[in-house]
C-alpha positions as CSV (number, residue, x, y, z in Angstrom):
1,T,1.1,-11.0,-11.4
2,V,1.8,-7.5,-10.2
3,L,-0.4,-4.4,-10.0
4,Q,1.2,-1.1,-10.8
5,V,-0.1,2.3,-9.6
6,R,1.1,5.6,-10.8
7,R,0.0,8.7,-9.0
8,V,0.9,12.4,-8.8
9,L,0.3,14.1,-5.4
10,S,-0.3,17.9,-5.5
11,F,-0.2,20.4,-2.8
12,G,-1.8,23.8,-3.3
13,G,-2.3,23.0,-6.9
14,T,1.4,22.2,-7.5
15,P,2.4,18.6,-8.4
16,V,5.0,17.7,-5.9
17,I,5.4,13.9,-5.9
18,L,5.3,11.3,-8.7
19,E,5.0,7.7,-7.4
20,D,5.1,4.4,-9.1
21,I,3.9,1.6,-6.8
22,W,4.1,-2.2,-7.5
23,L,2.0,-4.6,-5.4
24,P,1.5,-8.4,-5.7
25,A,-1.9,-9.0,-7.3
26,V,-3.2,-11.8,-5.1
27,P,-3.3,-10.0,-1.7
28,F,-4.8,-6.9,-3.4
29,K,-7.4,-8.6,-5.5
30,G,-10.2,-6.0,-6.3
31,L,-7.9,-3.0,-6.0
32,T,-8.8,-0.6,-8.8
33,A,-7.9,2.9,-9.9
34,D,-11.4,4.1,-9.0
35,R,-11.1,2.5,-5.5
36,L,-7.8,4.3,-4.9
37,A,-9.1,7.6,-6.2
38,N,-12.3,7.5,-4.1
39,Y,-10.6,6.5,-0.8
40,Q,-10.2,9.4,1.5
41,G,-7.2,8.6,3.7
42,P,-3.7,7.2,3.7
43,M,-3.0,4.3,1.2
44,Y,-1.6,2.1,3.9
45,A,-4.9,2.5,5.9
46,L,-6.8,1.3,2.8
47,F,-4.5,-1.7,2.5
48,E,-5.1,-2.6,6.2
49,T,-8.9,-2.1,6.3
50,E,-9.9,-3.4,2.9
51,F,-7.2,-6.0,2.1
52,N,-6.0,-7.0,5.6
53,V,-2.4,-6.3,4.6
54,R,-0.3,-4.6,7.3
55,M,3.0,-3.0,6.4
56,V,5.1,-2.7,9.5
57,R,8.5,-1.6,8.3
58,A,10.2,-0.3,5.2
59,D,13.7,0.1,3.8
60,E,14.4,3.2,1.7
61,K,17.2,4.4,-0.5
62,I,17.3,8.1,-1.3
63,R,19.4,9.9,-3.9
64,A,19.4,13.0,-6.0
65,V,18.4,12.7,-9.7
66,A,17.6,14.9,-12.6
67,A,14.1,15.1,-13.9
68,M,13.7,13.4,-17.3
69,G,10.9,12.7,-19.7
70,I,7.7,11.7,-17.9
71,Q,9.0,12.9,-14.5
72,A,9.5,16.4,-15.8
73,T,6.1,16.4,-17.6
74,L,4.0,15.1,-14.7
75,L,5.7,17.2,-12.1
76,K,5.6,20.3,-14.4
77,V,9.3,21.1,-14.1
78,K,12.0,21.6,-16.7
79,R,14.2,18.6,-17.7
80,N,17.2,18.2,-15.5
81,T,15.5,19.9,-12.5
82,P,16.9,18.3,-9.4
83,L,14.5,15.8,-7.8
84,L,14.8,13.5,-4.8
85,S,14.4,9.8,-5.7
86,V,13.1,7.6,-2.9
87,E,12.9,3.8,-3.5
88,R,11.1,1.9,-0.8
89,I,10.4,-1.8,-0.1
90,A,7.7,-2.3,2.6
91,Y,7.4,-5.5,4.6
92,T,4.6,-7.2,6.5
93,Y,4.7,-8.7,10.0
94,Q,6.0,-11.9,8.4
95,N,8.9,-10.0,7.0
96,E,7.5,-10.5,3.5
97,P,8.2,-7.8,0.9
98,I,4.7,-6.5,-0.1
99,E,5.3,-3.2,-1.8
100,L,7.9,-1.6,-4.1
101,R,7.5,2.1,-4.4
102,R,9.6,4.6,-6.4
103,G,8.9,8.3,-5.7
104,Y,10.2,11.4,-7.3
105,Y,9.9,14.5,-5.1
106,R,10.2,18.2,-6.0
107,T,12.4,19.9,-3.5
108,D,12.1,23.5,-4.8
109,T,8.8,24.0,-3.0
110,H,8.7,21.2,-0.4
111,Y,11.0,18.9,1.5
112,Y,10.9,15.2,2.1
113,H,9.8,14.2,5.6
114,N,9.1,10.6,6.6
115,A,7.9,9.6,10.1
116,M,7.3,5.9,10.4
117,N,5.8,5.1,13.8
């Protein structure tokens, strides 16, 4: 069983990132939409403090795509607007894949920056 989360992150009132996240249900038992919405902080910090799941590395694939359907609607851009697609698999200390994340990023107002320390 897998949990799926879809979220739109906005900055200054502008939707900038659309993310779809898939997580295995067993380690994240009790994770709800309300819990995610009410948590004030980074999602990975929630995973560590509430579910004892530590993601220590990730592999990402990045490419340019055109906004289609739901992407254009949720990001409030015209169809075929260029977006940056980022697909990430995050791993635990045991090198177990624990998260699949697909994000679509507007690049007309922001740029993609990822610092993984």
